[in-house]
C-alpha positions in Angstrom: 67.4 -5.3 -55.5 66.0 -8.8 -57.1 68.6 -11.0 -58.1 68.1 -14.0 -60.4 69.0 -16.1 -57.3 66.2 -14.9 -54.9 63.1 -17.4 -54.6 59.9 -16.1 -56.2 58.3 -16.6 -52.7 60.9 -14.2 -51.1 60.8 -11.6 -53.8 56.9 -11.6 -53.3 57.1 -11.1 -49.9 59.7 -8.4 -49.4 58.2 -7.0 -52.6 54.1 -7.5 -52.8 53.7 -5.1 -55.8 55.7 -7.7 -58.0 52.5 -9.8 -58.0 51.2 -8.2 -61.0 54.7 -7.8 -62.7 54.3 -11.8 -62.6 51.0 -11.9 -63.7 52.0 -9.4 -66.5 54.6 -11.9 -67.6 52.0 -15.0 -67.6 53.3 -16.5 -64.4 49.8 -16.3 -62.3 51.2 -19.5 -60.8 52.3 -17.8 -57.5 50.6 -19.7 -54.9 51.9 -23.1 -56.1 54.4 -24.2 -53.4 57.1 -24.9 -55.7 56.7 -20.9 -56.5 58.1 -20.4 -52.7 61.0 -22.0 -53.2 62.0 -22.2 -57.3 64.6 -19.4 -58.1 63.2 -16.8 -60.2 65.6 -18.4 -62.7 64.5 -21.6 -62.5 60.7 -20.2 -62.3 61.4 -18.0 -66.0 63.1 -20.9 -67.1 60.4 -23.2 -67.1 57.4 -20.5 -68.2 59.6 -20.0 -71.2 60.0 -15.9 -70.1 63.5 -14.1 -70.7 65.4 -13.7 -67.4 66.6 -10.4 -67.8 63.2 -8.7 -69.1 61.6 -10.1 -66.3 64.5 -8.4 -63.9 64.3 -5.2 -65.2 60.5 -5.0 -64.5 60.9 -6.5 -61.0 63.5 -3.8 -60.0 61.6 -1.2 -61.3 58.5 -2.4 -59.0 60.4 -2.8 -56.1 62.3 0.7 -56.5 58.9 2.0 -56.8 57.7 0.6 -53.7 60.8 1.2 -51.8 60.1 5.1 -52.7 56.7 4.8 -51.4 57.7 3.5 -47.9 60.5 6.3 -47.6 
């Protein structure tokens, strides 16, 4: 499960399919050094994105990826 306290880099590393979710929400800066260290909560606040909305989509994507790997 993805939480607001996880770093963006950690999320993308653990769940690569979430890259598209970040792009869909206007966060195309995943390659930037700050993205590897800042939390999801910090990142979405900087971009004016609703934390709850992106968490729902990230967890849907992560769950679907986990189901494919089983």
